C-alpha positions in Angstrom: -121.8 -9.1 -76.2 -120.3 -11.2 -79.0 -117.6 -8.6 -79.6 -116.6 -8.4 -75.9 -116.5 -12.2 -75.8 -114.2 -12.1 -78.9 -111.8 -9.7 -76.9 -111.9 -12.1 -73.9 -111.0 -15.0 -76.2 -108.0 -13.1 -77.6 -106.5 -13.0 -74.1 -107.3 -16.7 -73.3 -105.4 -19.8 -74.1 -107.4 -21.7 -76.7 -109.2 -24.0 -76.9 -111.8 -22.7 -74.3 -115.1 -24.3 -73.5 -118.3 -22.5 -72.4 -121.4 -23.8 -70.7 -123.5 -20.7 -70.0 -126.4 -20.1 -72.4 -125.5 -16.5 -73.1 -121.9 -17.3 -73.9 -122.9 -20.2 -76.2 -125.3 -17.9 -78.1 -122.5 -15.3 -78.5 -120.1 -18.1 -79.7 -122.8 -19.2 -82.2 -123.1 -15.7 -83.6 -119.3 -15.3 -83.8 -118.9 -18.6 -85.6 -121.7 -17.8 -88.0 -120.0 -14.5 -88.8 -116.7 -16.3 -89.4 -114.9 -14.7 -86.5 -114.1 -17.9 -84.6 -113.7 -21.6 -85.2 -115.9 -23.4 -82.8 -117.7 -26.7 -82.1 -121.2 -26.1 -80.8 -123.1 -29.4 -80.1 -126.8 -29.5 -80.7 -129.0 -29.3 -77.5 -129.9 -32.7 -76.1 -133.6 -33.3 -75.3 -134.2 -34.4 -71.7 -137.3 -35.4 -69.7 -137.4 -31.8 -68.3 -136.6 -29.9 -71.5 -133.2 -29.5 -73.2 -129.6 -29.5 -72.1 -126.9 -27.6 -74.0 -123.5 -29.4 -74.0 -120.4 -27.1 -73.8 -119.3 -25.1 -76.8 -115.6 -25.1 -77.5 -113.7 -22.3 -79.3 -110.5 -23.5 -80.9 -109.3 -20.4 -82.8 -110.0 -16.8 -83.7 -110.0 -16.4 -87.5 -108.2 -13.6 -89.4 -111.6 -11.9 -89.9 -112.1 -12.1 -86.1 -108.8 -10.4 -85.5 -109.7 -7.7 -88.0 -112.9 -7.0 -86.1 -110.9 -6.7 -82.9 -108.6 -4.1 -84.6 -111.6 -2.1 -85.9 -113.6 -2.3 -82.7 -111.1 -2.2 -79.7 -112.2 -2.7 -76.2 -113.9 0.4 -74.8 -111.1 0.8 -72.2 -108.5 0.8 -75.0 -110.2 3.7 -76.9 -108.0 6.7 -76.3 
């Protein structure tokens, strides 16, 4: 999933914000791997549990672009 999100980000106009938990987890993995520059706020404790504020991706790094070159989208594989 993180790699497919990386390909989606490549065709988007950055910065892009995400609010879904799965997307935020994928962004966290991409950022830890050095593939994107992102701001991921810490979860906020609420009376009913936790709330995750939106994560914002500001750039794809050169390493992230290399990953997209090495692992193209499945539809692009010829």
